[in-house]
C-alpha positions in Angstrom: 1.9 59.7 36.5 0.2 56.3 36.6 -3.5 55.9 36.8 -3.0 54.2 40.3 -1.3 57.5 41.3 -4.1 59.8 39.8 -6.8 57.4 41.8 -4.8 57.6 45.0 -4.7 61.7 44.4 -8.5 61.9 43.6 -9.8 59.3 46.1 -10.3 58.8 49.7 -10.5 55.1 50.8 -12.9 53.9 53.8 -12.1 50.4 54.8 -15.3 48.3 56.0 -15.1 44.7 57.7 -18.1 42.8 56.8 -17.5 39.1 57.7 -20.1 36.8 57.8 -20.6 33.8 60.2 -19.1 31.7 57.7 -16.1 33.6 57.0 -12.8 32.0 56.7 -10.0 33.3 59.2 -8.6 35.7 56.8 -11.2 36.8 54.5 -10.6 38.3 51.3 -10.9 41.9 50.9 -12.2 43.6 47.6 -11.7 47.0 46.6 -15.1 48.8 45.7 -14.9 51.9 43.4 -17.7 54.5 44.1 -18.2 58.3 43.2 -19.4 60.2 46.3 -21.4 62.6 44.2 -24.9 60.6 43.7 -26.9 61.2 47.1 -28.4 59.0 48.1 -26.6 56.2 46.8 -23.1 57.5 47.5 -21.9 60.3 48.9 -19.6 61.6 52.2 -21.3 62.7 55.5 -19.8 65.5 57.5 -16.8 63.3 58.8 -16.0 62.5 55.3 -17.1 58.8 55.5 -18.7 57.2 52.4 -22.4 56.5 53.1 -25.5 55.8 51.0 -27.8 53.0 49.8 -25.2 51.4 47.4 -22.7 51.4 50.3 -25.0 49.7 52.8 -26.0 47.3 49.9 -22.5 46.2 49.3 -21.8 46.0 52.9 -24.9 43.6 53.4 -23.7 41.5 50.4 -20.2 41.1 52.0 -21.5 39.9 55.1 -23.8 37.5 53.7 -20.9 36.2 51.5 -18.1 36.2 54.4 -15.7 38.7 52.5 -14.5 42.3 53.3 -14.8 45.3 51.4 -12.8 48.5 50.9 -14.9 51.3 49.6 -12.6 54.1 47.6 -13.8 57.5 46.4 -13.3 57.2 42.5 -13.9 60.0 39.7 -16.8 59.1 37.6 -14.8 59.8 34.5 -12.3 57.0 35.2 -14.6 54.4 37.3 -15.2 52.0 34.4 -11.3 51.7 33.2 -10.4 51.3 37.0 -12.4 48.1 37.2 -11.2 46.9 33.7 -7.4 47.5 34.5 -7.6 45.9 37.9 -7.4 49.0 40.3 -11.0 48.2 41.6 -12.4 44.7 41.9 -16.0 46.0 41.6 -17.5 49.4 40.8 -20.9 50.7 42.2 -22.0 53.9 41.8 -25.8 54.1 40.5 -24.8 52.5 37.2 -27.5 51.6 34.8 -27.1 48.3 33.1 -27.0 49.3 29.4 -25.9 47.0 26.3 -23.0 49.2 25.5 -21.4 49.0 29.1 -22.0 45.2 29.2 -19.5 45.0 26.4 -16.7 46.2 28.3 -17.6 44.9 31.8 -19.7 42.2 33.6 -22.7 43.5 35.4 -24.3 41.5 38.9 -27.9 40.8 38.8 -30.1 44.1 38.9 -30.3 45.5 42.3 -32.2 48.7 41.9 -35.0 49.5 39.5 -34.1 53.2 38.4 -37.4 54.4 36.6 -38.4 57.9 36.6 -41.0 59.4 39.4 -43.6 62.2 39.2 -43.1 64.4 42.3 -46.3 66.7 43.0 -47.1 69.2 45.6 -49.1 68.2 48.5 -52.6 69.4 46.8 -52.2 67.6 43.6 -52.5 64.1 42.7 -51.8 62.2 39.6 -51.4 58.8 38.2 -50.1 59.1 35.0 -47.8 61.8 33.4 -50.9 62.9 31.2 -52.8 64.1 34.2 -50.0 66.9 34.4 -51.4 68.7 31.1 -51.7 72.0 31.9 -49.5 72.1 35.0 -46.2 73.6 35.6 -43.6 70.8 35.5 -39.6 70.8 36.3 -37.3 68.5 34.5 -33.6 68.4 33.9 -32.7 69.3 30.7 -32.4 66.4 28.1 -32.9 64.0 30.9 -35.3 60.8 30.9 -37.9 63.2 32.4 -37.5 65.8 29.9 -38.1 63.2 27.1 -41.1 61.8 28.7 -42.7 65.2 29.2 -42.0 66.4 25.7 -43.5 63.4 24.3 -46.6 63.9 26.7 -47.0 67.8 26.0 -44.7 68.8 22.9 -41.0 69.6 23.1 -41.9 73.5 23.0 -44.5 73.4 25.6 -44.2 76.1 27.9 -45.6 74.2 30.8 -42.2 72.3 30.9 -39.3 74.2 32.9 -35.7 72.7 32.3 -33.0 73.2 34.4 -29.4 72.2 34.3 -29.4 69.6 37.3 -31.7 67.7 39.7 -30.8 70.0 42.8 -32.4 72.9 40.6 -35.1 70.9 39.6 -36.2 70.2 43.5 -35.5 73.5 44.7 -38.2 75.1 42.1 -40.5 72.5 43.3 -39.8 73.0 46.8 -40.3 76.7 46.3 -43.6 76.5 44.9 -42.3 77.5 41.5 -43.9 74.2 39.6 -46.4 72.0 40.4 -44.5 69.1 39.7 -41.2 67.5 38.8 -40.3 64.3 37.1 -36.7 62.5 37.6 -34.9 59.5 38.7 -36.7 57.7 41.5 -33.8 57.1 43.9 -33.0 60.9 44.3 -36.8 62.1 44.2 -38.0 59.7 46.9 -34.8 60.3 49.1 -35.6 64.0 48.7 -39.5 63.5 49.7 -38.4 61.5 52.6 -36.1 64.2 53.9 -38.6 67.1 53.6 -41.7 65.5 55.1 -42.9 68.8 56.0 -43.6 69.4 52.2 -46.1 66.4 51.9 -45.0 65.8 48.2 -46.9 63.1 46.5 -45.3 60.4 44.3 -46.6 58.4 41.5 -44.8 56.4 38.7 -46.6 56.5 35.1 -47.0 52.8 34.3 -45.8 53.9 30.9 -42.1 55.0 32.1 -39.3 52.5 30.8 -37.9 50.3 33.2 -34.2 50.7 33.8 -31.6 48.9 36.5 -28.8 49.5 38.5 -26.0 46.8 38.7 -22.7 46.1 40.4 -19.9 46.0 37.5 -16.8 43.7 38.0 -14.0 43.2 35.3 -15.1 41.2 32.3 -14.6 37.5 33.0 -14.3 37.6 37.0 -17.1 35.1 37.4 -15.7 34.0 40.7 -16.5 37.5 42.1 -19.8 38.1 40.1 -21.2 35.1 41.6 -20.3 35.9 44.9 -22.2 39.1 44.6 -25.4 37.6 43.1 -25.2 35.0 45.8 -25.1 37.8 48.3 -27.7 39.9 46.7 -30.4 36.9 46.5 -29.5 36.3 50.1 -30.2 39.7 51.4 -33.3 39.8 49.2 -34.6 36.8 50.8 -33.8 37.5 54.3 -35.2 41.0 54.5 -31.7 42.9 54.6 -32.5 44.4 51.2 -35.9 45.8 52.4 -34.4 47.3 55.7 -32.0 49.1 53.5 -34.4 50.4 50.9 -36.6 51.7 53.7 -33.6 53.6 55.4 -32.7 55.6 52.3 -36.3 56.0 50.6 -39.1 55.4 53.4 -42.0 53.4 53.0 -43.8 55.4 50.4 -42.1 53.5 47.8 -41.7 50.0 48.4 -38.9 47.8 46.9 -40.0 46.8 43.4 -39.6 42.9 42.4 -36.1 42.6 40.4 -35.7 40.4 37.5 -33.4 37.8 39.3 -33.3 34.5 38.4 -34.7 32.1 41.0 
């Protein structure tokens, strides 16, 4: 079975027309690989449609640049191969830009600051991870949050409660089993927005490492990369990026300034 057939069997496609006013009569359509398992960046709604922050972002970029996009649900295990071999024109799936990945694909300008976030119960306010000393903190085992807490309190600290995945961490926090949790800002901010009755507090330790998500294209596909970068700059300048950000993460966390060239 060919790779294309594997993708066809594993994926569902949703075509989105996003033509800007400057688009040609027959604008080009680019395929976008995305894994629909990373809420709120990309996931399937009850109607099996692909939705999320990444989906809205790419739609806005496409509209700004006058091209069309077709989203294809693509398994994470083959998502990089899909763009390298030409089955997808671009991939967007909460992909952290790393030197290792930059060896095999070309990344757009950063479109999301993916640092860690501290989420605490409504009666607890902190500014740094050190303020959590003596409190029960939930993390995903071996994640960036686990590393940060282990560094602050010692890996063997009984105050650190480790779980296999983020949903379990958030369930423990929601149930009151811990005082705080440390994890990815996108997922945590979205969870807080979806559960306003909990009145969670959010904080970012200034010492948390900066990481960024990017849109990836096949190595050397400069034409498409330039369109993506141009569109990203346009939607940041015209305020559309801020609208998409607020839709998925609320107004408690403001869109950070991204390291994008002038």
